[in-house]
N, C-alpha and C positions, 0 to 999 in steps of 0.2 A: 322210519323211513321217509326222507324228504329231499327236496332239491337244494339242500344247504351243505356247505362243504368246509372241512377242516383246513388249517394252514397247510397240512401235508398234501391234501388234494389239490389245493390251489397251486402249490409249487410244481406238482406233477403236470397239471394242465397247462400252466403258463410257460413252464420250462425254466424255472429259476430255483435256487436253493430255498428250503424251508426257512432257514435263518433270515434270508432276505425278505421273505413274506412277513415274518414276524417283526423285522426291523422297520419296514414300511408301515406296518400297523402301529407300532410304538411311536414313530415319527409323525404320524398323521398323514402320510402320502396316500395310502390306500389300505383300508382295513375292513374288518367284519362289521356288519350291521345287525346281525341277529344273535340271538342267544337261546339255547335250549339245553335243559338239564345241566345247567351250570357251565356250559361250554360255549365259547365265542365261535360262531359259524359265519361263512361267507355266502351271501345270496348270489344269484346270477349277475345282478347289477354290479355287486362288489367284485366278482371275478373279472368283469370287463374293465372295471376300474383299475384293477391290478394290471391287467394287460395294457391299459393305456399308460400306466406309470412306467412300465418296462419300456414301451416304445419311445416315450418321451425322453427317458434317461438314456436309452441307448442312442438317441439322436443328439445327445450332447447337452440336454437341459440339466441344470443343477438340481439337486434334491429339493431345495427350498422353493425353486420356481415351479418345479413339477407339482409340488404339493399345493401352492397357491392357485395355479391354473386349474387343477383338478377340483379343488374345493369351489372355485368360482363357477366351473363348468356344472357341477352337481346342483349348485344353487339356482343357476339360470335354467337348467332343464327340469328341475323338480323331480317328483317320484313317478310322474305319469308318462314320461318319454324314455324308453330304454336306451341305455348307452350303447347297446349293440348296433343300433341303427345310426350311430354318430361316427363321423370321421374326424380324427384329430391329427394335426400335423405340426412339425416343429422343425427349424433349421438350427436349433441350439440357442437361438436368441428369441425369436417370436414363436407364439402358439396361435394357431388358427383352427377353428372348429366348423365343420359343415354339418347341418341338420336341417331336414325338411326344406332343402332348396336354398337355404341361407347360409352365408359364411361370415363368421364374426370372431373377434378376439374375446376369449372368456373373461379376462381380467377387467376389460373396459366395457364389453358389450358392443363395441363399435363394429359395424359391418365392414367387411373387406370386399373390395371390388375385384373383378376379374384381372385387371391389369396389375393390381397389386400382388395377386397370387402368382402371376408370371415371374415375379421377382424371386419366389421361392422354388421355382421349378427346378428339379434335379438335386435339391438340397433338403429335401423333406424326409422325415420318418413318419410314415403313415400307419395308422392302425388298419387291421383288416376290415373289409367291409362285408356286405352279404354276397359279394362276388370276389372272393380272395384269389390270389394269383397261384398259390401253391397248395399242394395236398394237405399240408399240415394246417395252413390257415383255413382251408376249407373244412377240415375236421373240427377246428375250433369253432367256426361259424355254425356248423350243424350241431355241435354240443350245446352252444348257447340257445339255438333254436329249440332243442329238445327241452331244456330247462324252462324256457318261457312257455312252451306247450304244457308242460306239467303244471306250472303256476296257473294256467287257465283251466286246468282240469281235463285237457285233452290228451289222454294217455296214448291213444292210438297214433296220433301225429308225433307225440313225443318219442315213441318207440321207433317210428320210421327215422326221425331226425337222429337219434342216437346210433341207430344201425348205420346210417350214412356217415356219421362221425367216425365210426369204427372202420368203415371201408377206407376212409382217408388216413387214419392212424390206428391200426389194430392194437397198439400198445397203450391206448388211452384208458387206463384202469378205471378212472371215475365213470366213464361211459358204460363200461361193463357192469359196474355196480348199479347204475341207474337202470340199466336193461333189466338186471336181476330184480330190482324193486318193482319194476312194472309187471314182470311175469309173476312175481310173488302175489301182487295184488290181484291178478287175474286168477290165482289158484294154480298156475302152471309151475309146480314146484320143481319139477325136473329140469326145466329150462332155467328157472331161477337159480338153482344150485350150480348149474354149469356156468352161469354168468358170474356168480360170486366167486367160484373157484378160479375162473380165468382172471378176474381182477386180482385175486390174492396171488396167483402165479406171477403177475406182472408186478405187484406191489404188496409183498407179504405183510407189511406193517400198516396197511390201510384199515383202520379200526371199523369203519362203517360196514365194509364188505364182510369182515369176520363176525361183526355183531349180528348182521342180518342173516348170515349163514347159520349162526348158532340158534337163532330163533326158528329158522326153517327146520333145522335138525330136531329141535325140541317139538315142533309141531307134528313131525312124522314119527315121533316116539324114540328117537336116538338120543336119549337124555344124557348119556355118558359123554357122547361127542359134543352135545351142546354145551355141557357144563365145561368141558376142556376148552372149547372156543371162547366162551365168556371169560374164562380165567385168562387166556391169552390176550383178550381185549384189555382187561383191567391192568394187566401187567405192563402192556405197551402204552396205555392211555389211562392213567389213574383217575382222570377227571371225567371219564365216560360214565355218567350217572346211572343210566338205564341198565348198563351191563352189570353194575354192582347190585342193582335191585333184582334182576333176573337170577344173578348168581346166588343171592341170598335165598330166593325161592327154591332154587335147586338144592342148595345145602340143607335147608329146612325139610325139604321133601326126602332127602336121604338121611334124615335124623342127625345132622351135624349142626346142632343149635349154636354152638360157639362160633363157627365160621359163618353161619347165617347172620348172627348178631354183628359180627365184624363188618360184613358188607352192607348191612342195613345202616350202621352208624356212619360209614363212608358215603353211602347214598344221601342220608339226611344231612351230612355236612355240606353236600352240594346242592340239595333240594330241600331246604329246611322246613318248608310248609307243606309237605305231603303228609297228609293225615293217615292215609292207608299204610304208609311205611311205618309211622310212629305207632299206630295200633298194632301192627305185626310185631314190631320190636317189643312192645309191652307184653304181648302173649307169649313171646319166646323167653 
């Protein structure tokens, strides 16, 4: 359970198709920077980068120019300055960025003066800031805030932020999943289960919510239901390594060694250096 997201999550959060998310990753416009259990995952910085790409492209910028500007912006900001606090604007020709009181063009690094900004007035596509104008953008800003709080280890503030995100957009399935994760870590399993089930009611194909729900069910002794949920996870998302591992353990526990070996082999294909899985396979 982490603050990293699949391409399906990103598509739902940003409001674009999953195929578009994958295409932007393939073309280098905005893609995932993390990897876990053989799966490419998006960080919160990556999420905001995808949102930036959407706004620039919707504002009329070409795909190639959007990619170049976002690459330059990431290089100039580095890893220590969150994109969530940056404002990006474009009129379809120029791109300007505001950060920490300075406004500049990412490709050149040149500062932009106030009178030059006036030329762009009324013709810009702006990213949401920390004070967005609409409920949907407010929900997005709170969602990002929650992820940043989680990254700092401040679960209490993260929970408040995710709840505010859901006040703005109750259909934000990934926020329900994150709320469930926070409750789960606290040991509040009833609230965690309700959050996961709400996430799945909104997005039945979300593998993270279903995987975490399966773990919770296994924790409370409902092993049959847990195994069924892990099975649904690997059916929808065959590259979800941890689900294969947990399913292998469940099959071995039920005396189904052939099925356990099958899922262990699939797990090891994704995570080849896991000695515990190799040892278990040898014993089976």
